[in-house]
Backbone as XML, in Angstrom:
<?xml version="1.0"?>
<chain id="A" units="angstrom">
  <residue number="1" name="MET">
    <atom name="N" x="27.967" y="-14.263" z="-11.264"/>
    <atom name="CA" x="28.798" y="-14.900" z="-10.262"/>
    <atom name="C" x="30.206" y="-14.337" z="-10.386"/>
  </residue>
  <residue number="2" name="SER">
    <atom name="N" x="30.788" y="-13.977" z="-9.257"/>
    <atom name="CA" x="32.129" y="-13.407" z="-9.295"/>
    <atom name="C" x="33.165" y="-14.517" z="-9.432"/>
  </residue>
  <residue number="3" name="ILE">
    <atom name="N" x="34.295" y="-14.146" z="-9.972"/>
    <atom name="CA" x="35.372" y="-15.115" z="-10.204"/>
    <atom name="C" x="35.884" y="-15.671" z="-8.885"/>
  </residue>
  <residue number="4" name="SER">
    <atom name="N" x="35.932" y="-14.845" z="-7.844"/>
    <atom name="CA" x="36.451" y="-15.325" z="-6.560"/>
    <atom name="C" x="35.522" y="-16.373" z="-5.958"/>
  </residue>
  <residue number="5" name="ARG">
    <atom name="N" x="34.225" y="-16.175" z="-6.096"/>
    <atom name="CA" x="33.279" y="-17.176" z="-5.584"/>
    <atom name="C" x="33.376" y="-18.469" z="-6.378"/>
  </residue>
  <residue number="6" name="PHE">
    <atom name="N" x="33.543" y="-18.331" z="-7.684"/>
    <atom name="CA" x="33.694" y="-19.521" z="-8.516"/>
    <atom name="C" x="34.935" y="-20.295" z="-8.116"/>
  </residue>
  <residue number="7" name="LEU">
    <atom name="N" x="36.057" y="-19.586" z="-7.967"/>
    <atom name="CA" x="37.308" y="-20.244" z="-7.597"/>
    <atom name="C" x="37.201" y="-20.896" z="-6.221"/>
  </residue>
  <residue number="8" name="ALA">
    <atom name="N" x="36.563" y="-20.217" z="-5.288"/>
    <atom name="CA" x="36.398" y="-20.787" z="-3.951"/>
    <atom name="C" x="35.543" y="-22.052" z="-4.023"/>
  </residue>
  <residue number="9" name="GLY">
    <atom name="N" x="34.452" y="-21.993" z="-4.761"/>
    <atom name="CA" x="33.589" y="-23.165" z="-4.913"/>
    <atom name="C" x="34.291" y="-24.312" z="-5.605"/>
  </residue>
  <residue number="10" name="PHE">
    <atom name="N" x="35.073" y="-23.967" z="-6.614"/>
    <atom name="CA" x="35.827" y="-24.980" z="-7.343"/>
    <atom name="C" x="36.840" y="-25.645" z="-6.425"/>
  </residue>
  <residue number="11" name="ALA">
    <atom name="N" x="37.555" y="-24.850" z="-5.632"/>
    <atom name="CA" x="38.567" y="-25.391" z="-4.718"/>
    <atom name="C" x="37.922" y="-26.294" z="-3.667"/>
  </residue>
  <residue number="12" name="VAL">
    <atom name="N" x="36.801" y="-25.856" z="-3.115"/>
    <atom name="CA" x="36.113" y="-26.664" z="-2.105"/>
    <atom name="C" x="35.619" y="-27.962" z="-2.724"/>
  </residue>
  <residue number="13" name="GLY">
    <atom name="N" x="35.025" y="-27.883" z="-3.890"/>
    <atom name="CA" x="34.526" y="-29.088" z="-4.563"/>
    <atom name="C" x="35.640" y="-30.055" z="-4.907"/>
  </residue>
  <residue number="14" name="ALA">
    <atom name="N" x="36.747" y="-29.521" z="-5.411"/>
    <atom name="CA" x="37.888" y="-30.376" z="-5.744"/>
    <atom name="C" x="38.447" y="-31.032" z="-4.488"/>
  </residue>
  <residue number="15" name="GLY">
    <atom name="N" x="38.527" y="-30.254" z="-3.424"/>
    <atom name="CA" x="39.044" y="-30.803" z="-2.172"/>
    <atom name="C" x="38.150" y="-31.903" z="-1.616"/>
  </residue>
  <residue number="16" name="LEU">
    <atom name="N" x="36.855" y="-31.654" z="-1.622"/>
    <atom name="CA" x="35.929" y="-32.663" z="-1.118"/>
    <atom name="C" x="35.957" y="-33.926" z="-1.969"/>
  </residue>
  <residue number="17" name="GLY">
    <atom name="N" x="36.036" y="-33.758" z="-3.263"/>
    <atom name="CA" x="36.113" y="-34.920" z="-4.151"/>
    <atom name="C" x="37.380" y="-35.721" z="-3.923"/>
  </residue>
  <residue number="18" name="ALA">
    <atom name="N" x="38.484" y="-35.032" z="-3.753"/>
    <atom name="CA" x="39.750" y="-35.722" z="-3.520"/>
    <atom name="C" x="39.739" y="-36.444" z="-2.174"/>
  </residue>
  <residue number="19" name="ILE">
    <atom name="N" x="39.218" y="-35.795" z="-1.147"/>
    <atom name="CA" x="39.160" y="-36.429" z="0.176"/>
    <atom name="C" x="38.263" y="-37.670" z="0.135"/>
  </residue>
  <residue number="20" name="THR">
    <atom name="N" x="37.143" y="-37.566" z="-0.542"/>
    <atom name="CA" x="36.240" y="-38.707" z="-0.655"/>
    <atom name="C" x="36.933" y="-39.855" z="-1.364"/>
  </residue>
  <residue number="21" name="GLY">
    <atom name="N" x="37.647" y="-39.546" z="-2.428"/>
    <atom name="CA" x="38.375" y="-40.583" z="-3.162"/>
    <atom name="C" x="39.428" y="-41.250" z="-2.305"/>
  </residue>
  <residue number="22" name="ILE">
    <atom name="N" x="40.121" y="-40.473" z="-1.527"/>
    <atom name="CA" x="41.173" y="-41.038" z="-0.677"/>
    <atom name="C" x="40.571" y="-41.913" z="0.422"/>
  </residue>
  <residue number="23" name="LEU">
    <atom name="N" x="39.508" y="-41.424" z="1.026"/>
    <atom name="CA" x="38.902" y="-42.189" z="2.112"/>
    <atom name="C" x="38.307" y="-43.507" z="1.631"/>
  </residue>
  <residue number="24" name="LEU">
    <atom name="N" x="37.895" y="-43.542" z="0.398"/>
    <atom name="CA" x="37.300" y="-44.772" z="-0.139"/>
    <atom name="C" x="38.338" y="-45.694" z="-0.778"/>
  </residue>
  <residue number="25" name="ALA">
    <atom name="N" x="39.561" y="-45.232" z="-0.942"/>
    <atom name="CA" x="40.612" y="-46.040" z="-1.567"/>
    <atom name="C" x="41.160" y="-47.049" z="-0.553"/>
  </residue>
  <residue number="26" name="PRO">
    <atom name="N" x="41.542" y="-48.231" z="-1.043"/>
    <atom name="CA" x="42.079" y="-49.262" z="-0.137"/>
    <atom name="C" x="43.551" y="-48.990" z="0.218"/>
  </residue>
  <residue number="27" name="GLN">
    <atom name="N" x="43.762" y="-48.262" z="1.325"/>
    <atom name="CA" x="45.121" y="-47.958" z="1.785"/>
    <atom name="C" x="45.164" y="-48.080" z="3.296"/>
  </residue>
  <residue number="28" name="SER">
    <atom name="N" x="46.368" y="-48.092" z="3.816"/>
    <atom name="CA" x="46.495" y="-48.119" z="5.273"/>
    <atom name="C" x="46.161" y="-46.737" z="5.825"/>
  </residue>
  <residue number="29" name="GLY">
    <atom name="N" x="45.886" y="-46.688" z="7.121"/>
    <atom name="CA" x="45.560" y="-45.411" z="7.754"/>
    <atom name="C" x="46.711" y="-44.430" z="7.654"/>
  </residue>
  <residue number="30" name="GLU">
    <atom name="N" x="47.923" y="-44.913" z="7.812"/>
    <atom name="CA" x="49.093" y="-44.031" z="7.749"/>
    <atom name="C" x="49.242" y="-43.415" z="6.359"/>
  </residue>
  <residue number="31" name="GLU">
    <atom name="N" x="49.089" y="-44.242" z="5.340"/>
    <atom name="CA" x="49.182" y="-43.726" z="3.966"/>
    <atom name="C" x="48.088" y="-42.700" z="3.699"/>
  </residue>
  <residue number="32" name="THR">
    <atom name="N" x="46.892" y="-42.989" z="4.191"/>
    <atom name="CA" x="45.768" y="-42.070" z="3.992"/>
    <atom name="C" x="46.039" y="-40.742" z="4.691"/>
  </residue>
  <residue number="33" name="ARG">
    <atom name="N" x="46.548" y="-40.783" z="5.919"/>
    <atom name="CA" x="46.859" y="-39.550" z="6.642"/>
    <atom name="C" x="47.935" y="-38.746" z="5.918"/>
  </residue>
  <residue number="34" name="GLU">
    <atom name="N" x="48.944" y="-39.430" z="5.393"/>
    <atom name="CA" x="49.994" y="-38.731" z="4.644"/>
    <atom name="C" x="49.420" y="-38.050" z="3.404"/>
  </residue>
  <residue number="35" name="MET">
    <atom name="N" x="48.560" y="-38.769" z="2.708"/>
    <atom name="CA" x="47.951" y="-38.192" z="1.503"/>
    <atom name="C" x="47.071" y="-36.995" z="1.859"/>
  </residue>
  <residue number="36" name="LEU">
    <atom name="N" x="46.300" y="-37.116" z="2.939"/>
    <atom name="CA" x="45.438" y="-36.006" z="3.358"/>
    <atom name="C" x="46.275" y="-34.797" z="3.763"/>
  </residue>
  <residue number="37" name="GLY">
    <atom name="N" x="47.372" y="-35.036" z="4.462"/>
    <atom name="CA" x="48.261" y="-33.938" z="4.851"/>
    <atom name="C" x="48.858" y="-33.256" z="3.634"/>
  </residue>
  <residue number="38" name="SER">
    <atom name="N" x="49.275" y="-34.052" z="2.678"/>
    <atom name="CA" x="49.833" y="-33.500" z="1.435"/>
    <atom name="C" x="48.787" y="-32.693" z="0.678"/>
  </residue>
  <residue number="39" name="MET">
    <atom name="N" x="47.591" y="-33.236" z="0.601"/>
    <atom name="CA" x="46.519" y="-32.514" z="-0.093"/>
    <atom name="C" x="46.178" y="-31.216" z="0.627"/>
  </residue>
  <residue number="40" name="ALA">
    <atom name="N" x="46.166" y="-31.251" z="1.949"/>
    <atom name="CA" x="45.852" y="-30.039" z="2.711"/>
    <atom name="C" x="46.897" y="-28.964" z="2.442"/>
  </residue>
  <residue number="41" name="ARG">
    <atom name="N" x="48.162" y="-29.360" z="2.388"/>
    <atom name="CA" x="49.217" y="-28.383" z="2.077"/>
    <atom name="C" x="49.045" y="-27.828" z="0.663"/>
  </residue>
  <residue number="42" name="ASP">
    <atom name="N" x="48.713" y="-28.699" z="-0.279"/>
    <atom name="CA" x="48.504" y="-28.247" z="-1.663"/>
    <atom name="C" x="47.345" y="-27.256" z="-1.753"/>
  </residue>
  <residue number="43" name="VAL">
    <atom name="N" x="46.249" y="-27.581" z="-1.080"/>
    <atom name="CA" x="45.086" y="-26.692" z="-1.091"/>
    <atom name="C" x="45.440" y="-25.353" z="-0.451"/>
  </residue>
  <residue number="44" name="ALA">
    <atom name="N" x="46.181" y="-25.398" z="0.662"/>
    <atom name="CA" x="46.582" y="-24.158" z="1.330"/>
    <atom name="C" x="47.470" y="-23.320" z="0.415"/>
  </residue>
  <residue number="45" name="ASP">
    <atom name="N" x="48.403" y="-23.967" z="-0.276"/>
    <atom name="CA" x="49.287" y="-23.244" z="-1.201"/>
    <atom name="C" x="48.493" y="-22.613" z="-2.342"/>
  </residue>
  <residue number="46" name="LYS">
    <atom name="N" x="47.577" y="-23.374" z="-2.917"/>
    <atom name="CA" x="46.773" y="-22.859" z="-4.020"/>
    <atom name="C" x="45.871" y="-21.724" z="-3.552"/>
  </residue>
  <residue number="47" name="THR">
    <atom name="N" x="45.337" y="-21.865" z="-2.342"/>
    <atom name="CA" x="44.493" y="-20.806" z="-1.787"/>
    <atom name="C" x="45.308" y="-19.534" z="-1.590"/>
  </residue>
  <residue number="48" name="ASP">
    <atom name="N" x="46.523" y="-19.676" z="-1.065"/>
    <atom name="CA" x="47.394" y="-18.508" z="-0.890"/>
    <atom name="C" x="47.673" y="-17.831" z="-2.232"/>
  </residue>
  <residue number="49" name="GLU">
    <atom name="N" x="47.960" y="-18.629" z="-3.263"/>
    <atom name="CA" x="48.217" y="-18.076" z="-4.590"/>
    <atom name="C" x="46.994" y="-17.332" z="-5.115"/>
  </residue>
  <residue number="50" name="THR">
    <atom name="N" x="45.817" y="-17.934" z="-4.944"/>
    <atom name="CA" x="44.582" y="-17.316" z="-5.425"/>
    <atom name="C" x="44.318" y="-16.009" z="-4.695"/>
  </residue>
  <residue number="51" name="VAL">
    <atom name="N" x="44.519" y="-16.014" z="-3.379"/>
    <atom name="CA" x="44.309" y="-14.796" z="-2.596"/>
    <atom name="C" x="45.278" y="-13.706" z="-3.043"/>
  </residue>
  <residue number="52" name="LYS">
    <atom name="N" x="46.524" y="-14.072" z="-3.284"/>
    <atom name="CA" x="47.517" y="-13.088" z="-3.745"/>
    <atom name="C" x="47.132" y="-12.530" z="-5.112"/>
  </residue>
  <residue number="53" name="ASP">
    <atom name="N" x="46.672" y="-13.403" z="-6.014"/>
    <atom name="CA" x="46.242" y="-12.945" z="-7.340"/>
    <atom name="C" x="45.072" y="-11.974" z="-7.229"/>
  </residue>
  <residue number="54" name="ILE">
    <atom name="N" x="44.099" y="-12.330" z="-6.406"/>
    <atom name="CA" x="42.930" y="-11.465" z="-6.226"/>
    <atom name="C" x="43.345" y="-10.139" z="-5.615"/>
  </residue>
  <residue number="55" name="GLN">
    <atom name="N" x="44.265" y="-10.176" z="-4.639"/>
    <atom name="CA" x="44.733" y="-8.948" z="-4.001"/>
    <atom name="C" x="45.454" y="-8.053" z="-5.004"/>
  </residue>
  <residue number="56" name="GLU">
    <atom name="N" x="46.287" y="-8.654" z="-5.865"/>
    <atom name="CA" x="46.989" y="-7.870" z="-6.877"/>
    <atom name="C" x="46.003" y="-7.213" z="-7.845"/>
  </residue>
  <residue number="57" name="LYS">
    <atom name="N" x="44.996" y="-7.963" z="-8.252"/>
    <atom name="CA" x="43.988" y="-7.411" z="-9.153"/>
    <atom name="C" x="43.216" y="-6.283" z="-8.472"/>
  </residue>
  <residue number="58" name="ALA">
    <atom name="N" x="42.880" y="-6.484" z="-7.212"/>
    <atom name="CA" x="42.158" y="-5.447" z="-6.470"/>
    <atom name="C" x="43.027" y="-4.201" z="-6.318"/>
  </residue>
  <residue number="59" name="ASP">
    <atom name="N" x="44.313" y="-4.395" z="-6.025"/>
    <atom name="CA" x="45.226" y="-3.259" z="-5.896"/>
    <atom name="C" x="45.318" y="-2.484" z="-7.210"/>
  </residue>
  <residue number="60" name="THR">
    <atom name="N" x="45.370" y="-3.206" z="-8.323"/>
    <atom name="CA" x="45.435" y="-2.567" z="-9.641"/>
    <atom name="C" x="44.172" y="-1.768" z="-9.910"/>
  </residue>
  <residue number="61" name="ILE">
    <atom name="N" x="43.031" y="-2.346" z="-9.587"/>
    <atom name="CA" x="41.752" y="-1.657" z="-9.811"/>
    <atom name="C" x="41.676" y="-0.399" z="-8.946"/>
  </residue>
  <residue number="62" name="VAL">
    <atom name="N" x="42.069" y="-0.508" z="-7.685"/>
    <atom name="CA" x="42.035" y="0.652" z="-6.790"/>
    <atom name="C" x="42.969" y="1.737" z="-7.306"/>
  </residue>
  <residue number="63" name="SER">
    <atom name="N" x="44.150" y="1.349" z="-7.747"/>
    <atom name="CA" x="45.108" y="2.317" z="-8.272"/>
    <atom name="C" x="44.549" y="3.022" z="-9.508"/>
  </residue>
  <residue number="64" name="ASP">
    <atom name="N" x="43.948" y="2.251" z="-10.401"/>
    <atom name="CA" x="43.345" y="2.846" z="-11.600"/>
    <atom name="C" x="42.221" y="3.813" z="-11.234"/>
  </residue>
  <residue number="65" name="MET">
    <atom name="N" x="41.415" y="3.430" z="-10.263"/>
    <atom name="CA" x="40.322" y="4.298" z="-9.839"/>
    <atom name="C" x="40.853" y="5.578" z="-9.205"/>
  </residue>
  <residue number="66" name="GLN">
    <atom name="N" x="41.940" y="5.477" z="-8.456"/>
    <atom name="CA" x="42.530" y="6.666" z="-7.843"/>
    <atom name="C" x="43.061" y="7.608" z="-8.923"/>
  </residue>
  <residue number="67" name="LYS">
    <atom name="N" x="43.702" y="7.043" z="-9.941"/>
    <atom name="CA" x="44.221" y="7.874" z="-11.031"/>
    <atom name="C" x="43.075" y="8.585" z="-11.753"/>
  </residue>
  <residue number="68" name="LYS">
    <atom name="N" x="42.020" y="7.844" z="-12.037"/>
    <atom name="CA" x="40.872" y="8.443" z="-12.719"/>
    <atom name="C" x="40.218" y="9.508" z="-11.848"/>
  </residue>
  <residue number="69" name="GLY">
    <atom name="N" x="40.134" y="9.229" z="-10.552"/>
    <atom name="CA" x="39.579" y="10.221" z="-9.635"/>
    <atom name="C" x="40.422" y="11.480" z="-9.606"/>
  </residue>
  <residue number="70" name="ASP">
    <atom name="N" x="41.748" y="11.315" z="-9.591"/>
    <atom name="CA" x="42.641" y="12.472" z="-9.614"/>
    <atom name="C" x="42.473" y="13.271" z="-10.905"/>
  </residue>
  <residue number="71" name="GLU">
    <atom name="N" x="42.302" y="12.562" z="-12.031"/>
    <atom name="CA" x="42.091" y="13.244" z="-13.312"/>
    <atom name="C" x="40.793" y="14.051" z="-13.281"/>
  </residue>
  <residue number="72" name="ILE">
    <atom name="N" x="39.752" y="13.447" z="-12.746"/>
    <atom name="CA" x="38.458" y="14.136" z="-12.674"/>
    <atom name="C" x="38.565" y="15.365" z="-11.781"/>
  </residue>
  <residue number="73" name="ILE">
    <atom name="N" x="39.224" y="15.215" z="-10.640"/>
    <atom name="CA" x="39.401" y="16.357" z="-9.732"/>
    <atom name="C" x="40.186" y="17.464" z="-10.420"/>
  </residue>
  <residue number="74" name="SER">
    <atom name="N" x="41.208" y="17.088" z="-11.169"/>
    <atom name="CA" x="42.006" y="18.077" z="-11.885"/>
    <atom name="C" x="41.159" y="18.818" z="-12.929"/>
  </residue>
  <residue number="75" name="LYS">
    <atom name="N" x="40.345" y="18.081" z="-13.658"/>
    <atom name="CA" x="39.478" y="18.705" z="-14.660"/>
    <atom name="C" x="38.461" y="19.641" z="-14.006"/>
  </residue>
  <residue number="76" name="ILE">
    <atom name="N" x="37.903" y="19.206" z="-12.899"/>
    <atom name="CA" x="36.941" y="20.058" z="-12.192"/>
    <atom name="C" x="37.617" y="21.330" z="-11.694"/>
  </residue>
  <residue number="77" name="GLN">
    <atom name="N" x="38.843" y="21.160" z="-11.153"/>
    <atom name="CA" x="39.580" y="22.324" z="-10.662"/>
    <atom name="C" x="39.877" y="23.290" z="-11.811"/>
  </residue>
  <residue number="78" name="ASP">
    <atom name="N" x="40.242" y="22.753" z="-12.974"/>
    <atom name="CA" x="40.483" y="23.603" z="-14.139"/>
    <atom name="C" x="39.218" y="24.370" z="-14.532"/>
  </residue>
  <residue number="79" name="LEU">
    <atom name="N" x="38.082" y="23.692" z="-14.540"/>
    <atom name="CA" x="36.819" y="24.351" z="-14.876"/>
    <atom name="C" x="36.485" y="25.452" z="-13.868"/>
  </residue>
  <residue number="80" name="ILE">
    <atom name="N" x="36.721" y="25.175" z="-12.595"/>
    <atom name="CA" x="36.466" y="26.183" z="-11.560"/>
    <atom name="C" x="37.363" y="27.393" z="-11.776"/>
  </residue>
  <residue number="81" name="ASN">
    <atom name="N" x="38.637" y="27.149" z="-12.068"/>
    <atom name="CA" x="39.570" y="28.248" z="-12.290"/>
    <atom name="C" x="39.175" y="29.073" z="-13.516"/>
  </residue>
  <residue number="82" name="LYS">
    <atom name="N" x="38.715" y="28.403" z="-14.572"/>
    <atom name="CA" x="38.265" y="29.123" z="-15.771"/>
    <atom name="C" x="37.048" y="29.989" z="-15.442"/>
  </residue>
  <residue number="83" name="GLN">
    <atom name="N" x="36.133" y="29.428" z="-14.648"/>
    <atom name="CA" x="34.951" y="30.180" z="-14.268"/>
    <atom name="C" x="35.332" y="31.412" z="-13.444"/>
  </residue>
  <residue number="84" name="LYS">
    <atom name="N" x="36.298" y="31.256" z="-12.546"/>
    <atom name="CA" x="36.760" y="32.356" z="-11.725"/>
    <atom name="C" x="37.367" y="33.440" z="-12.613"/>
  </residue>
  <residue number="85" name="GLU">
    <atom name="N" x="38.162" y="33.033" z="-13.604"/>
    <atom name="CA" x="38.802" y="33.980" z="-14.497"/>
    <atom name="C" x="37.752" y="34.753" z="-15.311"/>
  </residue>
  <residue number="86" name="GLU">
    <atom name="N" x="36.727" y="34.028" z="-15.770"/>
    <atom name="CA" x="35.670" y="34.685" z="-16.547"/>
    <atom name="C" x="34.899" y="35.683" z="-15.695"/>
  </residue>
  <residue number="87" name="VAL">
    <atom name="N" x="34.669" y="35.350" z="-14.438"/>
    <atom name="CA" x="33.947" y="36.243" z="-13.534"/>
    <atom name="C" x="34.795" y="37.480" z="-13.249"/>
  </residue>
  <residue number="88" name="MET">
    <atom name="N" x="36.090" y="37.315" z="-13.109"/>
    <atom name="CA" x="36.992" y="38.407" z="-12.813"/>
    <atom name="C" x="37.077" y="39.401" z="-13.992"/>
  </residue>
  <residue number="89" name="GLU">
    <atom name="N" x="36.904" y="38.893" z="-15.202"/>
    <atom name="CA" x="37.016" y="39.744" z="-16.393"/>
    <atom name="C" x="35.804" y="40.558" z="-16.563"/>
  </residue>
</chain>
């Protein structure tokens, strides 16, 4: 299971549990709506943070892969040049 799926499932489960708790709590409709609005903003903020974290990690992985790819291309080019030199001799 990937970490992003786990985090998404965790966030959805936490949100559903919190909403259920609020709806079953003895409060006025206005108080309940305020709490739901606050929770929705919190969930949105946390989701944005999680997405940014995942994007940063993905960017780092892509950058590392590009560097490794460039290194491999450089090594291959060196081998080709050595082969050319040996053929020329």
